[in-house]
All heavy atoms as a GROMACS GRO file, in nm:
protein
  513
    1MET      N    1  -8.713   4.073  22.776
    1MET     CA    2  -8.795   4.057  22.661
    1MET      C    3  -8.896   4.171  22.661
    1MET      O    4  -8.938   4.219  22.766
    1MET     CB    5  -8.865   3.921  22.666
    1MET     CG    6  -8.965   3.904  22.558
    1MET     SD    7  -9.045   3.743  22.540
    1MET     CE    8  -9.025   3.661  22.691
    2LEU      N    9  -8.936   4.212  22.544
    2LEU     CA   10  -9.038   4.316  22.528
    2LEU      C   11  -9.155   4.253  22.454
    2LEU      O   12  -9.138   4.195  22.348
    2LEU     CB   13  -8.980   4.433  22.449
    2LEU     CG   14  -9.061   4.558  22.439
    2LEU    CD1   15  -9.084   4.618  22.577
    2LEU    CD2   16  -8.990   4.659  22.352
    3LEU      N   17  -9.274   4.261  22.513
    3LEU     CA   18  -9.393   4.199  22.456
    3LEU      C   19  -9.496   4.305  22.421
    3LEU      O   20  -9.509   4.406  22.488
    3LEU     CB   21  -9.456   4.102  22.557
    3LEU     CG   22  -9.366   3.993  22.611
    3LEU    CD1   23  -9.432   3.929  22.732
    3LEU    CD2   24  -9.338   3.891  22.505
    4THR      N   25  -9.572   4.277  22.318
    4THR     CA   26  -9.685   4.360  22.282
    4THR      C   27  -9.788   4.269  22.216
    4THR      O   28  -9.764   4.150  22.197
    4THR     CB   29  -9.643   4.477  22.190
    4THR    OG1   30  -9.754   4.565  22.174
    4THR    CG2   31  -9.595   4.430  22.055
    5HIS      N   32  -9.901   4.323  22.182
    5HIS     CA   33  -9.999   4.243  22.109
    5HIS      C   34 -10.045   4.324  21.990
    5HIS      O   35 -10.002   4.437  21.969
    5HIS     CB   36 -10.115   4.200  22.199
    5HIS     CG   37 -10.189   4.313  22.263
    5HIS    ND1   38 -10.286   4.383  22.198
    5HIS    CD2   39 -10.177   4.370  22.384
    5HIS    CE1   40 -10.332   4.478  22.278
    5HIS    NE2   41 -10.267   4.472  22.392
    6ARG      N   42 -10.132   4.268  21.912
    6ARG     CA   43 -10.175   4.334  21.788
    6ARG      C   44 -10.226   4.474  21.816
    6ARG      O   45 -10.316   4.495  21.896
    6ARG     CB   46 -10.282   4.251  21.721
    6ARG     CG   47 -10.318   4.301  21.586
    6ARG     CD   48 -10.415   4.207  21.517
    6ARG     NE   49 -10.401   4.234  21.376
    6ARG     CZ   50 -10.370   4.144  21.287
    6ARG    NH1   51 -10.354   4.020  21.323
    6ARG    NH2   52 -10.360   4.176  21.161
    7PHE      N   53 -10.165   4.571  21.750
    7PHE     CA   54 -10.200   4.710  21.775
    7PHE      C   55 -10.214   4.789  21.646
    7PHE      O   56 -10.214   4.910  21.646
    7PHE     CB   57 -10.095   4.777  21.865
    7PHE     CG   58  -9.954   4.765  21.812
    7PHE    CD1   59  -9.907   4.849  21.715
    7PHE    CD2   60  -9.872   4.666  21.860
    7PHE    CE1   61  -9.778   4.835  21.666
    7PHE    CE2   62  -9.742   4.652  21.812
    7PHE     CZ   63  -9.696   4.738  21.714
    8HIS      N   64 -10.225   4.723  21.533
    8HIS     CA   65 -10.229   4.790  21.404
    8HIS      C   66 -10.347   4.887  21.395
    8HIS      O   67 -10.455   4.862  21.446
    8HIS     CB   68 -10.235   4.688  21.291
    8HIS     CG   69 -10.119   4.595  21.293
    8HIS    ND1   70  -9.989   4.638  21.272
    8HIS    CD2   71 -10.110   4.464  21.316
    8HIS    CE1   72  -9.908   4.536  21.281
    8HIS    NE2   73  -9.978   4.428  21.309
    9ASN      N   74 -10.323   5.001  21.330
    9ASN     CA   75 -10.422   5.106  21.308
    9ASN      C   76 -10.464   5.178  21.436
    9ASN      O   77 -10.572   5.238  21.441
    9ASN     CB   78 -10.544   5.052  21.234
    9ASN     CG   79 -10.507   5.001  21.097
    9ASN    OD1   80 -10.427   5.062  21.026
    9ASN    ND2   81 -10.561   4.887  21.060
   10ARG      N   82 -10.381   5.170  21.541
   10ARG     CA   83 -10.406   5.245  21.665
   10ARG      C   84 -10.278   5.320  21.701
   10ARG      O   85 -10.168   5.267  21.687
   10ARG     CB   86 -10.442   5.149  21.778
   10ARG     CG   87 -10.576   5.083  21.757
   10ARG     CD   88 -10.617   4.988  21.867
   10ARG     NE   89 -10.545   5.001  21.991
   10ARG     CZ   90 -10.522   4.901  22.073
   10ARG    NH1   91 -10.561   4.780  22.043
   10ARG    NH2   92 -10.458   4.920  22.186
   11PRO      N   93 -10.288   5.442  21.753
   11PRO     CA   94 -10.168   5.516  21.791
   11PRO      C   95 -10.109   5.474  21.925
   11PRO      O   96  -9.993   5.503  21.953
   11PRO     CB   97 -10.215   5.661  21.796
   11PRO     CG   98 -10.360   5.652  21.825
   11PRO     CD   99 -10.408   5.524  21.761
   12ASP      N  100 -10.186   5.405  22.010
   12ASP     CA  101 -10.136   5.360  22.140
   12ASP      C  102 -10.086   5.216  22.128
   12ASP      O  103 -10.156   5.129  22.077
   12ASP     CB  104 -10.245   5.365  22.247
   12ASP     CG  105 -10.287   5.506  22.279
   12ASP    OD1  106 -10.200   5.595  22.274
   12ASP    OD2  107 -10.405   5.527  22.308
   13VAL      N  108  -9.965   5.191  22.178
   13VAL     CA  109  -9.905   5.058  22.173
   13VAL      C  110  -9.876   5.012  22.316
   13VAL      O  111  -9.793   5.072  22.384
   13VAL     CB  112  -9.774   5.060  22.091
   13VAL    CG1  113  -9.710   4.923  22.090
   13VAL    CG2  114  -9.799   5.110  21.951
   14PRO      N  115  -9.943   4.907  22.364
   14PRO     CA  116  -9.913   4.856  22.498
   14PRO      C  117  -9.784   4.773  22.495
   14PRO      O  118  -9.768   4.686  22.410
   14PRO     CB  119 -10.034   4.770  22.532
   14PRO     CG  120 -10.091   4.731  22.400
   14PRO     CD  121 -10.056   4.838  22.303
   15LEU      N  122  -9.692   4.802  22.586
   15LEU     CA  123  -9.566   4.729  22.596
   15LEU      C  124  -9.553   4.668  22.734
   15LEU      O  125  -9.582   4.733  22.834
   15LEU     CB  126  -9.447   4.823  22.572
   15LEU     CG  127  -9.438   4.892  22.438
   15LEU    CD1  128  -9.324   4.994  22.440
   15LEU    CD2  129  -9.419   4.792  22.327
   16SER      N  130  -9.508   4.543  22.739
   16SER     CA  131  -9.480   4.477  22.866
   16SER      C  132  -9.335   4.430  22.862
   16SER      O  133  -9.294   4.363  22.768
   16SER     CB  134  -9.571   4.356  22.887
   16SER     OG  135  -9.705   4.397  22.895
   17ARG      N  136  -9.259   4.466  22.963
   17ARG     CA  137  -9.120   4.419  22.974
   17ARG      C  138  -9.119   4.300  23.068
   17ARG      O  139  -9.188   4.298  23.169
   17ARG     CB  140  -9.032   4.530  23.029
   17ARG     CG  141  -9.023   4.648  22.934
   17ARG     CD  142  -8.939   4.760  22.991
   17ARG     NE  143  -8.945   4.876  22.907
   17ARG     CZ  144  -8.864   4.899  22.803
   17ARG    NH1  145  -8.770   4.812  22.774
   17ARG    NH2  146  -8.877   5.008  22.731
   18ALA      N  147  -9.041   4.196  23.032
   18ALA     CA  148  -9.036   4.074  23.111
   18ALA      C  149  -8.892   4.026  23.126
   18ALA      O  150  -8.808   4.051  23.040
   18ALA     CB  151  -9.121   3.966  23.046
   19GLU      N  152  -8.867   3.956  23.236
   19GLU     CA  153  -8.737   3.896  23.262
   19GLU      C  154  -8.758   3.749  23.298
   19GLU      O  155  -8.860   3.713  23.356
   19GLU     CB  156  -8.666   3.966  23.378
   19GLU     CG  157  -8.626   4.108  23.347
   19GLU     CD  158  -8.553   4.174  23.463
   19GLU    OE1  159  -8.522   4.105  23.562
   19GLU    OE2  160  -8.530   4.295  23.454
   20PHE      N  161  -8.661   3.666  23.262
   20PHE     CA  162  -8.667   3.524  23.292
   20PHE      C  163  -8.607   3.501  23.430
   20PHE      O  164  -8.491   3.532  23.454
   20PHE     CB  165  -8.590   3.445  23.186
   20PHE     CG  166  -8.619   3.299  23.187
   20PHE    CD1  167  -8.743   3.252  23.149
   20PHE    CD2  168  -8.523   3.209  23.225
   20PHE    CE1  169  -8.771   3.116  23.149
   20PHE    CE2  170  -8.548   3.073  23.226
   20PHE     CZ  171  -8.672   3.027  23.188
   21ALA      N  172  -8.688   3.452  23.523
   21ALA     CA  173  -8.642   3.430  23.661
   21ALA      C  174  -8.701   3.300  23.715
   21ALA      O  175  -8.821   3.277  23.703
   21ALA     CB  176  -8.684   3.547  23.749
   22ASP      N  177  -8.617   3.217  23.772
   22ASP     CA  178  -8.659   3.091  23.833
   22ASP      C  179  -8.741   3.004  23.737
   22ASP      O  180  -8.843   2.946  23.775
   22ASP     CB  181  -8.739   3.116  23.961
   22ASP     CG  182  -8.655   3.186  24.067
   22ASP    OD1  183  -8.533   3.157  24.073
   22ASP    OD2  184  -8.710   3.267  24.142
   23GLY      N  185  -8.700   3.000  23.611
   23GLY     CA  186  -8.765   2.912  23.513
   23GLY      C  187  -8.894   2.965  23.454
   23GLY      O  188  -8.964   2.891  23.387
   24ALA      N  189  -8.926   3.092  23.477
   24ALA     CA  190  -9.050   3.148  23.423
   24ALA      C  191  -9.029   3.294  23.383
   24ALA      O  192  -8.945   3.363  23.439
   24ALA     CB  193  -9.161   3.139  23.526
   25TRP      N  194  -9.106   3.339  23.286
   25TRP     CA  195  -9.103   3.481  23.247
   25TRP      C  196  -9.191   3.560  23.342
   25TRP      O  197  -9.304   3.523  23.369
   25TRP     CB  198  -9.151   3.498  23.104
   25TRP     CG  199  -9.052   3.450  23.004
   25TRP    CD1  200  -9.052   3.330  22.940
   25TRP    CD2  201  -8.935   3.519  22.960
   25TRP    NE1  202  -8.943   3.322  22.858
   25TRP    CE2  203  -8.869   3.436  22.868
   25TRP    CE3  204  -8.880   3.644  22.989
   25TRP    CZ2  205  -8.751   3.474  22.805
   25TRP    CZ3  206  -8.762   3.681  22.925
   25TRP    CH2  207  -8.699   3.597  22.835
   26VAL      N  208  -9.138   3.671  23.393
   26VAL     CA  209  -9.209   3.756  23.488
   26VAL      C  210  -9.218   3.898  23.431
   26VAL      O  211  -9.117   3.955  23.392
   26VAL     CB  212  -9.134   3.759  23.624
   26VAL    CG1  213  -9.204   3.851  23.722
   26VAL    CG2  214  -9.119   3.619  23.680
   27ILE      N  215  -9.339   3.951  23.426
   27ILE     CA  216  -9.359   4.089  23.379
   27ILE      C  217  -9.299   4.183  23.483
   27ILE      O  218  -9.335   4.178  23.600
   27ILE     CB  219  -9.509   4.120  23.360
   27ILE    CG1  220  -9.571   4.027  23.258
   27ILE    CG2  221  -9.529   4.266  23.323
   27ILE    CD1  222  -9.544   4.055  23.116
   28THR      N  223  -9.208   4.271  23.439
   28THR     CA  224  -9.142   4.364  23.531
   28THR      C  225  -9.193   4.507  23.517
   28THR      O  226  -9.179   4.587  23.608
   28THR     CB  227  -8.990   4.362  23.510
   28THR    OG1  228  -8.962   4.396  23.374
   28THR    CG2  229  -8.933   4.226  23.544
   29ALA      N  230  -9.251   4.540  23.401
   29ALA     CA  231  -9.302   4.676  23.380
   29ALA      C  232  -9.402   4.674  23.264
   29ALA      O  233  -9.391   4.591  23.174
   29ALA     CB  234  -9.188   4.772  23.348
   30GLN      N  235  -9.498   4.764  23.272
   30GLN     CA  236  -9.595   4.781  23.165
   30GLN      C  237  -9.609   4.929  23.136
   30GLN      O  238  -9.606   5.011  23.229
   30GLN     CB  239  -9.731   4.722  23.202
   30GLN     CG  240  -9.727   4.571  23.214
   30GLN     CD  241  -9.862   4.512  23.246
   30GLN    OE1  242  -9.933   4.562  23.332
   30GLN    NE2  243  -9.898   4.407  23.176
   31GLU      N  244  -9.622   4.962  23.009
   31GLU     CA  245  -9.637   5.102  22.970
   31GLU      C  246  -9.718   5.109  22.841
   31GLU      O  247  -9.738   5.009  22.774
   31GLU     CB  248  -9.500   5.167  22.951
   31GLU     CG  249  -9.415   5.100  22.845
   31GLU     CD  250  -9.274   5.154  22.841
   31GLU    OE1  251  -9.255   5.264  22.787
   31GLU    OE2  252  -9.184   5.086  22.892
   32LYS      N  253  -9.764   5.228  22.810
   32LYS     CA  254  -9.836   5.251  22.687
   32LYS      C  255  -9.759   5.358  22.609
   32LYS      O  256  -9.737   5.467  22.659
   32LYS     CB  257  -9.977   5.298  22.714
   32LYS     CG  258 -10.075   5.257  22.607
   32LYS     CD  259 -10.216   5.290  22.648
   32LYS     CE  260 -10.288   5.158  22.661
   32LYS     NZ  261 -10.430   5.173  22.672
   33LEU      N  262  -9.714   5.322  22.492
   33LEU     CA  263  -9.638   5.412  22.407
   33LEU      C  264  -9.733   5.477  22.308
   33LEU      O  265  -9.815   5.409  22.247
   33LEU     CB  266  -9.530   5.332  22.333
   33LEU     CG  267  -9.440   5.409  22.240
   33LEU    CD1  268  -9.354   5.508  22.318
   33LEU    CD2  269  -9.351   5.312  22.163
   34ARG      N  270  -9.725   5.607  22.294
   34ARG     CA  271  -9.812   5.681  22.201
   34ARG      C  272  -9.732   5.720  22.079
   34ARG      O  273  -9.634   5.793  22.088
   34ARG     CB  274  -9.867   5.806  22.269
   34ARG     CG  275  -9.962   5.884  22.183
   34ARG     CD  276 -10.100   5.869  22.242
   34ARG     NE  277 -10.193   5.964  22.184
   34ARG     CZ  278 -10.301   5.924  22.121
   34ARG    NH1  279 -10.325   5.797  22.107
   34ARG    NH2  280 -10.386   6.011  22.073
   35LEU      N  281  -9.772   5.668  21.962
   35LEU     CA  282  -9.708   5.701  21.836
   35LEU      C  283  -9.774   5.825  21.776
   35LEU      O  284  -9.891   5.853  21.805
   35LEU     CB  285  -9.719   5.584  21.738
   35LEU     CG  286  -9.656   5.453  21.783
   35LEU    CD1  287  -9.684   5.343  21.680
   35LEU    CD2  288  -9.508   5.469  21.804
   36PRO      N  289  -9.702   5.901  21.690
   36PRO     CA  290  -9.760   6.021  21.631
   36PRO      C  291  -9.878   5.991  21.539
   36PRO      O  292  -9.967   6.074  21.522
   36PRO     CB  293  -9.646   6.084  21.553
   36PRO     CG  294  -9.536   5.986  21.551
   36PRO     CD  295  -9.564   5.882  21.652
   37GLU      N  296  -9.880   5.872  21.478
   37GLU     CA  297  -9.989   5.830  21.391
   37GLU      C  298 -10.016   5.682  21.419
   37GLU      O  299  -9.931   5.614  21.477
   37GLU     CB  300  -9.950   5.847  21.244
   37GLU     CG  301  -9.927   5.991  21.203
   37GLU     CD  302  -9.890   6.001  21.057
   37GLU    OE1  303  -9.958   5.938  20.974
   37GLU    OE2  304  -9.793   6.070  21.026
   38PRO      N  305 -10.130   5.629  21.377
   38PRO     CA  306 -10.157   5.487  21.399
   38PRO      C  307 -10.052   5.398  21.334
   38PRO      O  308  -9.998   5.430  21.228
   38PRO     CB  309 -10.293   5.466  21.333
   38PRO     CG  310 -10.358   5.600  21.336
   38PRO     CD  311 -10.245   5.698  21.318
   39ALA      N  312 -10.022   5.287  21.399
   39ALA     CA  313  -9.926   5.190  21.346
   39ALA      C  314  -9.990   5.111  21.234
   39ALA      O  315 -10.108   5.080  21.238
   39ALA     CB  316  -9.880   5.097  21.458
   40GLY      N  317  -9.910   5.077  21.133
   40GLY     CA  318  -9.960   4.998  21.021
   40GLY      C  319  -9.899   4.860  21.021
   40GLY      O  320  -9.822   4.823  21.109
   41MET      N  321  -9.933   4.779  20.923
   41MET     CA  322  -9.876   4.645  20.909
   41MET      C  323  -9.727   4.657  20.885
   41MET      O  324  -9.680   4.752  20.824
   41MET     CB  325  -9.943   4.572  20.792
   41MET     CG  326 -10.090   4.544  20.815
   41MET     SD  327 -10.121   4.430  20.949
   41MET     CE  328 -10.073   4.277  20.875
   42ARG      N  329  -9.652   4.558  20.932
   42ARG     CA  330  -9.506   4.554  20.917
   42ARG      C  331  -9.441   4.682  20.968
   42ARG      O  332  -9.360   4.745  20.902
   42ARG     CB  333  -9.468   4.530  20.772
   42ARG     CG  334  -9.519   4.399  20.720
   42ARG     CD  335  -9.465   4.369  20.583
   42ARG     NE  336  -9.517   4.244  20.538
   42ARG     CZ  337  -9.580   4.227  20.424
   42ARG    NH1  338  -9.598   4.328  20.343
   42ARG    NH2  339  -9.625   4.109  20.391
   43CYS      N  340  -9.480   4.721  21.087
   43CYS     CA  341  -9.434   4.848  21.142
   43CYS      C  342  -9.333   4.833  21.255
   43CYS      O  343  -9.298   4.930  21.319
   43CYS     CB  344  -9.553   4.928  21.191
   43CYS     SG  345  -9.642   4.844  21.321
   44VAL      N  346  -9.284   4.710  21.279
   44VAL     CA  347  -9.192   4.686  21.390
   44VAL      C  348  -9.064   4.621  21.339
   44VAL      O  349  -9.069   4.525  21.263
   44VAL     CB  350  -9.256   4.596  21.497
   44VAL    CG1  351  -9.160   4.568  21.610
   44VAL    CG2  352  -9.384   4.658  21.550
   45GLN      N  353  -8.950   4.676  21.379
   45GLN     CA  354  -8.819   4.619  21.348
   45GLN      C  355  -8.736   4.620  21.475
   45GLN      O  356  -8.740   4.717  21.550
   45GLN     CB  357  -8.747   4.702  21.240
   45GLN     CG  358  -8.818   4.710  21.108
   45GLN     CD  359  -8.815   4.578  21.034
   45GLN    OE1  360  -8.717   4.504  21.040
   45GLN    NE2  361  -8.924   4.547  20.967
   46GLY      N  362  -8.661   4.515  21.499
   46GLY     CA  363  -8.578   4.510  21.618
   46GLY      C  364  -8.442   4.449  21.591
   46GLY      O  365  -8.430   4.358  21.509
   47ARG      N  366  -8.340   4.503  21.661
   47ARG     CA  367  -8.205   4.449  21.648
   47ARG      C  368  -8.115   4.511  21.754
   47ARG      O  369  -8.129   4.629  21.786
   47ARG     CB  370  -8.150   4.482  21.509
   47ARG     CG  371  -8.015   4.422  21.483
   47ARG     CD  372  -7.971   4.448  21.343
   47ARG     NE  373  -7.842   4.385  21.324
   47ARG     CZ  374  -7.789   4.362  21.209
   47ARG    NH1  375  -7.854   4.397  21.101
   47ARG    NH2  376  -7.672   4.306  21.200
   48ASP      N  377  -8.024   4.432  21.809
   48ASP     CA  378  -7.923   4.479  21.901
   48ASP      C  379  -7.980   4.556  22.020
   48ASP      O  380  -7.927   4.660  22.059
   48ASP     CB  381  -7.819   4.566  21.828
   48ASP     CG  382  -7.744   4.489  21.721
   48ASP    OD1  383  -7.725   4.366  21.740
   48ASP    OD2  384  -7.703   4.549  21.621
   49GLY      N  385  -8.089   4.508  22.078
   49GLY     CA  386  -8.145   4.570  22.197
   49GLY      C  387  -8.229   4.693  22.173
   49GLY      O  388  -8.262   4.765  22.266
   50VAL      N  389  -8.267   4.718  22.046
   50VAL     CA  390  -8.350   4.834  22.013
   50VAL      C  391  -8.468   4.787  21.930
   50VAL      O  392  -8.453   4.710  21.837
   50VAL     CB  393  -8.270   4.940  21.934
   50VAL    CG1  394  -8.359   5.055  21.892
   50VAL    CG2  395  -8.153   4.991  22.016
   51LEU      N  396  -8.587   4.834  21.966
   51LEU     CA  397  -8.708   4.805  21.891
   51LEU      C  398  -8.754   4.935  21.827
   51LEU      O  399  -8.762   5.038  21.894
   51LEU     CB  400  -8.816   4.751  21.984
   51LEU     CG  401  -8.946   4.708  21.920
   51LEU    CD1  402  -8.924   4.583  21.835
   51LEU    CD2  403  -9.050   4.679  22.026
   52TRP      N  404  -8.783   4.932  21.698
   52TRP     CA  405  -8.831   5.049  21.626
   52TRP      C  406  -8.976   5.025  21.585
   52TRP      O  407  -9.008   4.923  21.525
   52TRP     CB  408  -8.748   5.075  21.500
   52TRP     CG  409  -8.608   5.117  21.530
   52TRP    CD1  410  -8.499   5.037  21.543
   52TRP    CD2  411  -8.563   5.249  21.554
   52TRP    NE1  412  -8.388   5.112  21.571
   52TRP    CE2  413  -8.424   5.244  21.578
   52TRP    CE3  414  -8.625   5.374  21.556
   52TRP    CZ2  415  -8.348   5.356  21.604
   52TRP    CZ3  416  -8.549   5.486  21.582
   52TRP    CH2  417  -8.413   5.477  21.606
   53LEU      N  418  -9.064   5.120  21.617
   53LEU     CA  419  -9.206   5.113  21.581
   53LEU      C  420  -9.236   5.228  21.486
   53LEU      O  421  -9.196   5.342  21.510
   53LEU     CB  422  -9.294   5.126  21.705
   53LEU     CG  423  -9.271   5.021  21.812
   53LEU    CD1  424  -9.329   5.065  21.943
   53LEU    CD2  425  -9.333   4.891  21.769
   54ARG      N  426  -9.308   5.198  21.379
   54ARG     CA  427  -9.340   5.302  21.281
   54ARG      C  428  -9.488   5.337  21.288
   54ARG      O  429  -9.575   5.252  21.281
   54ARG     CB  430  -9.307   5.256  21.139
   54ARG     CG  431  -9.334   5.361  21.034
   54ARG     CD  432  -9.289   5.316  20.896
   54ARG     NE  433  -9.342   5.187  20.857
   54ARG     CZ  434  -9.460   5.169  20.799
   54ARG    NH1  435  -9.540   5.272  20.776
   54ARG    NH2  436  -9.499   5.048  20.766
   55GLY      N  437  -9.516   5.466  21.301
   55GLY     CA  438  -9.650   5.520  21.294
   55GLY      C  439  -9.651   5.626  21.186
   55GLY      O  440  -9.587   5.730  21.202
   56GLY      N  441  -9.716   5.600  21.072
   56GLY     CA  442  -9.710   5.694  20.960
   56GLY      C  443  -9.570   5.696  20.903
   56GLY      O  444  -9.513   5.593  20.871
   57ASP      N  445  -9.510   5.815  20.893
   57ASP     CA  446  -9.374   5.830  20.840
   57ASP      C  447  -9.270   5.846  20.951
   57ASP      O  448  -9.155   5.879  20.923
   57ASP     CB  449  -9.366   5.953  20.749
   57ASP     CG  450  -9.447   5.934  20.621
   57ASP    OD1  451  -9.461   5.818  20.577
   57ASP    OD2  452  -9.496   6.034  20.566
   58THR      N  453  -9.310   5.825  21.075
   58THR     CA  454  -9.220   5.847  21.190
   58THR      C  455  -9.184   5.715  21.256
   58THR      O  456  -9.271   5.631  21.281
   58THR     CB  457  -9.290   5.939  21.293
   58THR    OG1  458  -9.327   6.060  21.229
   58THR    CG2  459  -9.198   5.970  21.408
   59TRP      N  460  -9.054   5.698  21.286
   59TRP     CA  461  -9.006   5.581  21.360
   59TRP      C  462  -8.980   5.621  21.503
   59TRP      O  463  -8.920   5.725  21.530
   59TRP     CB  464  -8.876   5.528  21.297
   59TRP     CG  465  -8.899   5.457  21.168
   59TRP    CD1  466  -8.898   5.513  21.043
   59TRP    CD2  467  -8.928   5.319  21.148
   59TRP    NE1  468  -8.924   5.419  20.947
   59TRP    CE2  469  -8.942   5.297  21.009
   59TRP    CE3  470  -8.942   5.212  21.235
   59TRP    CZ2  471  -8.971   5.172  20.957
   59TRP    CZ3  472  -8.969   5.087  21.182
   59TRP    CH2  473  -8.984   5.068  21.044
   60THR      N  474  -9.026   5.539  21.598
   60THR     CA  475  -9.005   5.563  21.741
   60THR      C  476  -8.915   5.454  21.797
   60THR      O  477  -8.942   5.335  21.774
   60THR     CB  478  -9.139   5.566  21.816
   60THR    OG1  479  -9.222   5.667  21.759
   60THR    CG2  480  -9.119   5.593  21.964
   61ARG      N  481  -8.811   5.493  21.868
   61ARG     CA  482  -8.713   5.398  21.923
   61ARG      C  483  -8.754   5.358  22.066
   61ARG      O  484  -8.785   5.443  22.150
   61ARG     CB  485  -8.576   5.464  21.926
   61ARG     CG  486  -8.471   5.377  21.987
   61ARG     CD  487  -8.340   5.453  21.998
   61ARG     NE  488  -8.242   5.375  22.070
   61ARG     CZ  489  -8.117   5.357  22.033
   61ARG    NH1  490  -8.073   5.414  21.923
   61ARG    NH2  491  -8.037   5.283  22.106
   62VAL      N  492  -8.747   5.226  22.093
   62VAL     CA  493  -8.771   5.173  22.227
   62VAL      C  494  -8.650   5.087  22.262
   62VAL      O  495  -8.621   4.989  22.193
   62VAL     CB  496  -8.899   5.087  22.233
   62VAL    CG1  497  -8.918   5.030  22.372
   62VAL    CG2  498  -9.020   5.168  22.190
   63ASP      N  499  -8.576   5.124  22.367
   63ASP     CA  500  -8.462   5.044  22.410
   63ASP      C  501  -8.514   4.926  22.492
   63ASP      O  502  -8.597   4.941  22.580
   63ASP     CB  503  -8.367   5.128  22.496
   63ASP     CG  504  -8.298   5.235  22.413
   63ASP    OD1  505  -8.251   5.202  22.304
   63ASP    OD2  506  -8.294   5.351  22.458
   64VAL      N  507  -8.461   4.808  22.459
   64VAL     CA  508  -8.509   4.685  22.524
   64VAL      C  509  -8.433   4.661  22.648
   64VAL      O  510  -8.350   4.686  22.700
   64VAL     CB  511  -8.495   4.565  22.431
   64VAL    CG1  512  -8.537   4.437  22.499
   64VAL    CG2  513  -8.579   4.587  22.307
   0.00000   0.00000   0.00000
């Protein structure tokens, strides 16, 4: 699973990767993704193991 929190109007997006182990979600990695421009509302789309984040007119791909 890929987790984030509200990051609208900021170019830095905190991402936490988690895996389900022994009946609980465990954070396995944390990173900060830098978008070319601040993220706006409705700026995230995901499908088939890929998350797309939009900052301005640019889409950034994050593999889940």
